[in-house]
C-alpha positions as CSV (number, residue, x, y, z in Angstrom):
1,M,98.3,257.8,205.4
2,A,94.9,258.0,203.8
3,T,92.6,255.1,204.3
4,E,91.6,253.4,201.0
5,G,88.6,255.2,199.5
6,G,88.8,257.9,202.2
7,H,90.0,261.4,202.6
8,G,93.1,262.1,204.7
9,S,93.0,259.9,207.8
10,Q,89.3,259.4,207.4
11,T,87.5,256.5,205.8
12,S,84.9,257.3,203.1
13,G,82.1,256.7,205.6
14,E,83.7,259.0,208.2
15,Y,84.3,261.7,205.6
16,I,80.7,261.7,204.4
17,Q,79.3,261.6,207.9
18,H,81.6,264.5,208.9
19,H,80.3,266.7,206.0
20,L,76.7,265.8,206.8
21,Q,76.9,266.6,210.5
22,N,75.8,270.0,211.7
23,L,77.5,272.1,214.3
24,Q,75.0,271.7,217.1
25,I,74.4,272.9,220.7
26,C,71.9,271.5,223.1
27,K,71.0,271.2,226.8
28,L,71.9,267.9,228.3
29,D,69.8,266.0,231.0
30,N,72.1,267.4,233.7
31,G,71.3,270.9,232.7
32,E,74.6,271.7,231.1
33,W,74.9,273.1,227.5
34,A,77.1,271.0,225.2
35,W,78.4,271.1,221.7
36,N,78.0,268.2,219.2
37,Q,76.5,265.8,221.8
38,C,73.0,266.2,220.7
39,A,72.1,262.9,218.9
40,G,68.4,262.2,219.4
41,N,67.8,265.6,221.1
42,P,64.8,267.3,219.5
43,M,65.8,270.6,221.0
44,A,69.2,270.7,219.5
45,L,70.1,274.0,217.6
46,N,72.0,273.7,214.4
47,V,74.2,276.7,214.9
48,D,75.9,276.6,211.4
49,S,72.5,276.6,209.6
50,M,71.3,279.5,211.6
51,F,74.5,281.5,211.2
52,W,74.8,281.0,207.4
53,S,71.0,281.6,206.7
54,L,71.0,284.8,208.8
55,L,74.3,286.0,207.2
56,L,73.0,285.4,203.7
57,G,69.8,287.2,204.6
58,F,71.8,290.2,205.8
59,I,73.9,290.2,202.7
60,F,70.7,290.2,200.6
61,I,69.4,293.2,202.6
62,F,72.7,295.0,202.3
63,L,73.1,294.5,198.5
64,F,69.5,295.4,197.6
65,G,69.5,298.3,200.1
66,R,72.7,299.7,198.6
67,A,71.4,299.3,195.1
68,A,68.3,301.2,196.1
69,K,70.2,304.1,197.7
70,K,72.6,304.5,194.8
71,A,70.0,304.0,192.0
72,S,70.4,306.5,189.2
73,P,68.0,306.6,186.3
74,E,70.5,308.6,184.2
75,K,73.6,306.4,184.6
76,P,72.6,303.0,186.0
77,S,75.5,300.8,187.0
78,K,75.8,297.2,186.0
79,F,74.9,296.1,189.5
80,Q,71.8,298.3,189.4
81,A,70.8,296.9,186.1
82,L,71.2,293.3,187.5
83,I,69.0,294.2,190.5
84,E,66.4,295.7,188.2
85,I,66.3,292.6,186.1
86,V,65.7,290.4,189.1
87,V,63.0,292.8,190.5
88,D,61.2,293.1,187.2
89,F,61.3,289.3,186.8
90,I,59.8,288.7,190.2
91,D,57.2,291.5,189.7
92,S,56.0,290.1,186.4
93,S,55.8,286.6,187.9
94,V,53.7,287.8,190.8
95,R,51.4,290.0,188.6
96,D,50.7,287.0,186.3
97,T,49.8,284.8,189.3
98,F,48.4,286.9,192.1
99,H,45.4,288.9,191.1
100,G,44.4,290.3,194.5
101,K,45.6,293.5,196.2
102,S,48.4,293.1,198.7
103,R,51.6,295.1,199.4
104,L,53.2,292.1,201.0
105,I,53.2,289.5,198.2
106,A,55.7,291.0,195.8
107,P,58.4,291.9,198.4
108,L,57.8,288.5,200.0
109,A,58.3,286.8,196.7
110,L,61.5,288.8,196.0
111,T,62.9,288.0,199.5
112,I,62.1,284.3,199.2
113,F,63.6,284.0,195.7
114,V,66.9,285.8,196.4
115,W,67.3,284.4,200.0
116,V,66.8,280.8,198.9
117,F,69.0,281.4,195.9
118,F,71.8,282.7,198.1
119,M,71.5,279.7,200.5
120,N,71.4,277.2,197.6
121,L,74.4,278.9,195.9
122,M,76.6,278.0,198.9
123,D,76.4,274.4,197.5
124,L,78.8,275.5,194.7
125,I,81.6,276.2,197.2
126,P,84.0,273.2,197.3
127,V,82.9,271.0,200.1
128,D,86.2,271.1,202.0
129,W,87.0,274.8,201.9
130,I,84.9,276.3,204.6
131,P,84.9,273.2,206.9
132,E,88.7,273.1,206.8
133,L,88.9,276.8,207.5
134,S,86.5,276.4,210.4
135,K,88.6,273.5,211.7
136,M,91.8,275.6,211.5
137,L,90.0,278.5,213.2
138,G,88.9,276.1,216.0
139,T,92.4,274.8,216.4
140,V,93.9,278.3,216.7
141,T,91.2,279.7,219.0
142,G,90.8,276.5,221.1
143,Y,87.2,276.0,220.0
144,D,87.3,272.4,218.9
145,Q,83.6,272.5,218.4
146,L,84.1,274.1,215.0
147,Y,85.2,270.8,213.7
148,Y,81.7,270.5,212.1
149,M,80.5,273.2,209.7
150,K,77.7,272.8,207.1
151,V,77.4,275.8,204.9
152,V,74.3,275.1,202.8
153,P,71.3,276.0,205.0
154,T,68.7,274.5,202.7
155,T,70.3,271.0,203.2
156,D,69.0,271.3,206.8
157,V,65.4,270.2,206.9
158,N,64.8,272.5,210.0
159,I,65.5,275.6,207.8
160,T,63.3,274.5,205.0
161,F,60.5,273.6,207.4
162,G,60.9,276.9,209.2
163,M,60.3,278.8,205.9
164,S,57.4,276.6,204.9
165,I,55.7,277.0,208.3
166,S,56.0,280.7,207.8
167,V,54.3,280.4,204.4
168,F,51.6,278.1,206.1
169,I,50.8,280.8,208.6
170,L,50.4,283.3,205.8
171,I,48.1,280.9,204.0
172,I,45.9,280.7,207.1
173,F,46.0,284.5,207.5
174,Y,45.0,285.3,203.9
175,S,42.3,282.6,204.0
176,I,40.7,284.1,207.1
177,K,41.2,287.7,205.8
178,S,39.5,287.1,202.5
179,K,36.8,284.6,203.5
180,G,36.3,285.4,207.2
181,L,36.6,282.8,210.0
182,S,33.3,281.3,209.1
183,G,34.2,281.1,205.5
184,F,37.5,279.4,206.3
185,V,35.8,276.8,208.4
186,A,33.2,276.3,205.7
187,E,35.9,275.7,203.2
188,L,37.4,273.0,205.4
189,T,34.0,271.3,206.2
190,L,31.7,271.8,203.2
191,H,34.0,270.9,200.4
192,P,34.5,268.9,198.2
193,I,31.3,267.1,199.1
194,A,28.4,269.4,199.9
195,P,26.3,267.9,202.7
196,S,22.6,268.2,202.6
197,F,20.8,269.6,205.7
198,K,17.3,268.7,204.4
199,G,15.3,265.5,204.9
200,A,17.2,262.3,205.3
201,G,20.5,264.0,204.2
202,I,20.8,265.6,207.6
203,I,21.6,262.2,209.1
204,A,24.7,261.8,206.8
205,A,25.7,265.4,207.1
206,P,28.0,265.0,210.2
207,I,29.8,262.1,208.5
208,I,30.3,264.1,205.3
209,I,31.5,267.1,207.2
210,A,34.0,265.0,209.1
211,F,35.2,263.4,205.9
212,N,35.6,266.8,204.2
213,F,37.5,268.2,207.2
214,I,40.0,265.3,207.2
215,L,40.4,265.6,203.4
216,E,40.8,269.3,203.3
217,S,43.1,269.4,206.4
218,V,45.4,266.8,204.8
219,A,45.5,268.9,201.6
220,L,46.2,272.1,203.6
221,L,49.0,270.5,205.7
222,A,50.5,268.9,202.5
223,K,51.3,272.4,201.2
224,P,54.1,273.3,203.7
225,L,55.2,269.7,203.9
226,S,55.8,269.4,200.1
227,L,57.2,272.9,199.9
228,S,59.8,272.0,202.6
229,L,60.8,268.5,201.5
230,R,61.1,269.4,197.8
231,L,63.7,272.1,198.5
232,F,65.5,270.0,201.1
233,G,65.5,266.8,199.1
234,N,66.9,268.4,195.9
235,M,69.6,270.4,197.7
236,F,70.6,267.5,200.0
237,A,71.0,265.2,197.0
238,G,73.1,267.8,195.2
239,E,75.4,268.3,198.3
240,L,75.8,264.5,198.7
241,I,76.9,264.2,195.1
242,F,79.5,266.9,195.6
243,I,80.8,265.1,198.7
244,L,81.0,261.8,196.7
245,I,82.9,263.6,193.9
246,A,85.3,265.0,196.5
247,L,86.3,261.4,197.5
248,L,88.0,261.0,194.1
249,G,90.9,263.2,195.0
250,V,92.5,265.0,192.0
251,W,90.1,263.3,189.6
252,Q,87.3,265.3,191.1
253,L,88.2,268.5,189.2
254,P,86.5,267.7,185.9
255,L,83.5,266.0,187.5
256,H,83.2,268.8,190.1
257,F,83.1,271.4,187.4
258,G,80.6,269.5,185.3
259,W,78.2,268.9,188.2
260,A,78.6,272.5,189.4
261,V,77.6,273.9,186.0
262,F,74.5,271.6,186.0
263,H,73.8,272.4,189.6
264,I,73.6,276.1,188.9
265,L,70.3,275.3,187.1
266,I,69.0,273.3,190.1
267,V,70.0,276.1,192.5
268,T,68.1,278.7,190.5
269,L,65.2,276.4,189.7
270,Q,64.6,275.4,193.3
271,A,64.6,279.0,194.5
272,F,62.1,279.9,191.7
273,I,59.8,276.9,192.5
274,F,59.7,277.7,196.2
275,M,58.9,281.3,195.4
276,M,56.2,280.5,192.8
277,L,54.5,277.9,194.9
278,T,54.3,280.3,197.8
279,V,52.6,282.9,195.5
280,V,50.3,280.3,194.1
281,Y,49.3,279.1,197.6
282,L,48.6,282.6,198.8
283,T,46.6,283.3,195.6
284,L,44.4,280.3,196.3
285,A,44.0,281.4,199.9
286,S,43.0,284.9,198.8
287,E,40.4,283.7,196.3
288,E,36.8,283.2,197.3
289,H,35.4,279.9,196.3
């Protein structure tokens, strides 16, 4: 008998908590590895997020690789035409934003857009389908750990932070590459307030340099932080709304459809924003000031 406001034998709170819980593995204090006993463990690995993100990444590589191998200028297929539209869209966006010379930026932008789009798109799958299939698989195989299964990698802040940290490393790399190590350090210490090294100004110079360094460091660190939390926050909120809609039982169908149609815009927009901000940040890093 379903508990009032719940789902099956679960209360509403238990149902929501179940769908927001990752499939985790971690090493306990006694040295043993355990599943789903990782509360408060900073070294816990979210297995479901890693699995789905890597699977979707391989699907992206397979689809685009297959399209490239079977590309025909005489008789392009509908799939080839779709891939060309996406590639041309990303190429024009990068050309309008990035004015330097780099063979990495365009492929990186394409990879980010499609990969993030695929991960976001998983949010449109009804929230009970894959977790229930995972639970049934766990029952049949004896792996009760599969009771938990989150299928939207971008609702895991670890995934979004991992991607944004990779972008942050590229920002540092392109900054040093275009300006040199001394130029990069100067950018952090001599802007936005230029210290004077003449006369009495030399006394205040260390204070100004320290102030500039703190200000610029915060601005630099805010880039990957905002990049990560923006994507995570929007997708997590969207997933939570789907879970709340699922609590309505049969009445969820019209609401689920309506929110899914609107959510397609969010899915695409968040992938585009993440891609464009990455290109903008790398453009700023490559420009000499």
